[in-house]
Each structure stands twice: as C-alpha cells, then as structure tokens.
C-alpha positions in Angstrom: -5.2 24.5 10.0 -6.2 24.5 6.4 -4.1 21.4 4.5 -2.4 21.3 0.6 -2.2 17.8 -0.6 0.5 16.7 -3.3 0.6 13.3 -5.3 4.1 11.1 -3.6 5.6 12.4 -6.9 6.6 15.6 -5.4 7.6 14.4 -2.2 11.3 14.9 -2.6 11.0 18.2 -4.4 8.8 19.5 -2.0 11.5 18.4 1.1 14.4 19.9 -1.8 12.9 22.9 -1.8 12.9 22.5 -5.7 9.0 23.1 -5.6 7.6 26.1 -4.1 3.9 25.9 -5.9 1.6 24.1 -7.4 -0.8 25.1 -9.8 -4.4 23.9 -9.8 -6.9 23.9 -12.5 -10.3 23.8 -12.8 -11.4 24.6 -8.7 -11.2 27.4 -6.2 -8.4 27.7 -3.7 -9.7 28.1 -0.5 -5.9 30.0 0.4 -4.7 33.6 1.0 -0.9 34.8 1.5 -0.1 34.3 4.8 -1.9 31.7 5.7 -0.1 28.6 7.3 -0.9 25.1 6.0 -0.1 21.5 6.3 1.8 19.9 3.4 0.8 16.2 2.5 2.2 13.8 0.1 1.9 10.4 -0.6 -0.6 10.3 2.6 2.4 12.0 4.9 2.5 15.3 6.7 5.6 16.9 5.1 5.4 19.9 7.4 4.2 23.2 7.5 4.1 25.9 4.6 3.0 29.5 4.4 1.4 30.7 1.7 2.9 33.4 -0.4 0.9 33.8 -3.3 -2.4 33.2 -4.8 -2.7 34.2 -8.5 -5.6 32.9 -11.0 -4.0 32.4 -14.8 -5.5 31.1 -18.0 -3.1 28.2 -19.1 -1.9 30.1 -22.0 -0.9 32.9 -19.5 1.4 30.8 -17.3 5.2 31.2 -17.8 8.2 28.9 -17.9 8.5 31.2 -14.3 5.6 29.8 -12.8 6.7 26.0 -14.2 10.1 26.4 -12.2 8.6 27.0 -8.9 6.3 24.1 -9.7 9.2 22.0 -9.7 9.4 21.8 -13.5 12.3 22.8 -16.5 9.2 25.2 -18.8 6.0 25.3 -19.7 5.6 22.6 -21.8 6.9 20.3 -19.4 4.5 21.9 -17.0 1.7 21.5 -19.6 2.3 17.6 -19.9 1.9 16.7 -16.1 -1.1 19.0 -15.6 -2.9 16.9 -18.6 -1.7 13.7 -16.5 -3.7 14.9 -13.2 -6.8 16.6 -15.3 -8.8 15.2 -17.6 -9.5 18.6 -20.1 -6.5 21.4 -20.3 -7.4 23.7 -22.7 -5.5 27.3 -23.0 -8.1 29.0 -21.7 -8.7 26.7 -18.4 -8.1 28.9 -15.2 -5.4 27.9 -13.7 -4.4 28.9 -9.8 -0.5 29.3 -8.5 -0.3 28.7 -4.9 2.7 30.0 -4.1 4.4 28.5 -0.7 7.7 28.6 1.5 7.8 25.7 3.7 8.5 27.1 7.2 9.2 23.5 9.3 10.1 20.7 7.7 9.3 17.6 9.9 12.6 15.3 11.0 10.3 12.2 10.0 7.3 12.5 8.0 3.6 11.8 9.9 0.9 9.4 8.5 -1.5 12.1 7.4 -4.3 10.3 9.4 -2.7 11.1 12.0 -3.3 14.0 11.5 -6.3 14.9 14.0 -3.5 14.8 16.6 -1.3 16.7 15.3 1.5 14.5 15.1 0.7 12.8 18.2 0.7 9.1 18.3 -3.1 8.2 19.0 -1.8 4.5 21.0 0.0 7.4 23.1 -3.1 9.5 23.1 -5.4 6.4 24.5 -2.5 5.3 27.4 -2.1 8.8 28.6 -6.1 9.6 28.2 -6.3 6.1 30.4 -3.9 7.0 32.8 -4.8 11.2 33.5 -8.1 11.6 32.7 -10.5 11.1 35.2 -13.6 12.5 33.2 -14.3 10.3 30.9 -17.1 8.6 30.1 -17.8 4.6 30.8 -17.9 4.1 26.9 -15.2 6.1 26.2 -12.5 3.9 28.7 -14.0 1.1 27.0 -13.5 2.4 23.6 -10.1 3.4 24.4 -9.5 0.2 25.5 -10.9 -1.8 23.1 -8.5 0.2 20.7 -5.2 -0.5 22.7 -6.0 -4.4 23.2 -6.7 -4.4 19.5 -3.5 -2.2 18.2 -5.2 -0.7 15.5 -8.0 1.7 14.6 -9.4 -0.9 11.7 -9.2 -4.2 14.1 -11.4 -2.3 16.7 -13.4 -0.8 14.5 -14.4 -4.4 13.0 -14.7 -5.7 17.0 -17.1 -2.9 17.0 -19.8 -4.1 14.2 -17.4 -2.7 10.9 -15.2 -0.4 9.4 -17.8 2.5 9.5 -17.1 2.5 13.5 -14.1 4.1 13.5 -15.0 7.4 13.8 -16.4 6.3 17.0 -13.2 5.7 18.3 -11.4 8.7 16.3 -13.8 10.9 18.2 -12.9 9.8 21.0 -9.3 9.9 20.5 -9.3 13.3 19.3 -11.4 14.4 22.4 -9.0 13.1 24.9 -6.4 14.2 22.8 -7.7 18.2 23.3 -7.9 17.5 26.9 -4.2 16.3 27.2 -3.1 19.5 25.7 -5.0 21.5 27.4 -3.6 20.3 30.6 -0.3 20.4 29.4 0.5 16.7 29.7 0.7 16.6 25.3 2.0 19.1 22.7 1.5 19.4 19.5 4.5 17.6 17.2 3.9 20.2 14.4 
C-alpha cells in the first residue's frame, strides 16, 4: 500500500477532517483516484484514505477552494505555507493537488516504523513466531531471541555490531509476520 506523509503540524486537521487535500510542488505524484493509501503525520500512521482526485495546476491557478480543502482559509495562506515547505515557489511552479477521504481512522495512531507489520507490535510478532513457526532457521531464531532479550531493534542491532544491522532483524520480523498472517495467527490492524 502506498503512503501519503504529512508534517506533524497537520495531524489534528487530518483527524478532524479539516484537511482533505494536499498540494505538493515540483514532484510527480504517483497516485490515482480510487487508490487507498496509509496517511502518516509526524511519524505516525493515522489511518487509511482513498484518493479522490489528482490534478496538476500552476501555483497561480490555485483557488481559495483548493486552499480550504488543504486546511487553509484562502489561497494566500496556502502559498505562505508552501513557501515554508519549498525553497522556490513561483507563480508558474507546478502544483499537484491530491484530494483524499479518510476511510479508516485509527483509535490510536501507530508509529510509522511499525508499518511493515501492518500496525502489529514487533515484540508480539517475535513472541508468536518463536511459539508457532517451526520452519525458522537457527539464525532467524537467534535474531528473534536477541531482539526479545534486548527489547528494541536499536539495542539488538548494537549487539550485532551497529545500527546498520537493524535490517537483519527487520527482515526476519517481516518474514515471520507474513507467515503468521498466512496461517491466520495474526491479522493486519489497519
């Protein structure tokens, strides 16, 4: 599933429904109407949204209505915010409007880092994997046990030789989660 990420300052406006669009400059948006995306703000997944509209205009063609859907009072307020996010904002700069509707809002936001596990807790994944998966290699079992003993990816990676070793534990957790999901032991929380 694709992601739509926002600065943390927009979290409350997204949750309240005041912010129903985002306007991005100078980049190609790889989203289409009808697609579902995970909405992130400030490092947390807030929920799931459906893309309603994707349209490109020049900054000078943006309207007060575009600004209101993006959570601003008017076009001038929107342009001021764009200038905070982007180095160069000119009247002829391309602006892509991505309008969305929230279709599932989480009761409690989930850390974006836990997204590979569809909102499930990595510690719970490791515990269930060790309990239910008999096809794990010796190395995978050792990595999961290390992770559980240390209580965090960071600490476990340091024991393996540095933070750049986190990928090893993440790979095992992702593999274990997919197998637990396939067996019906765990389900996505989002």
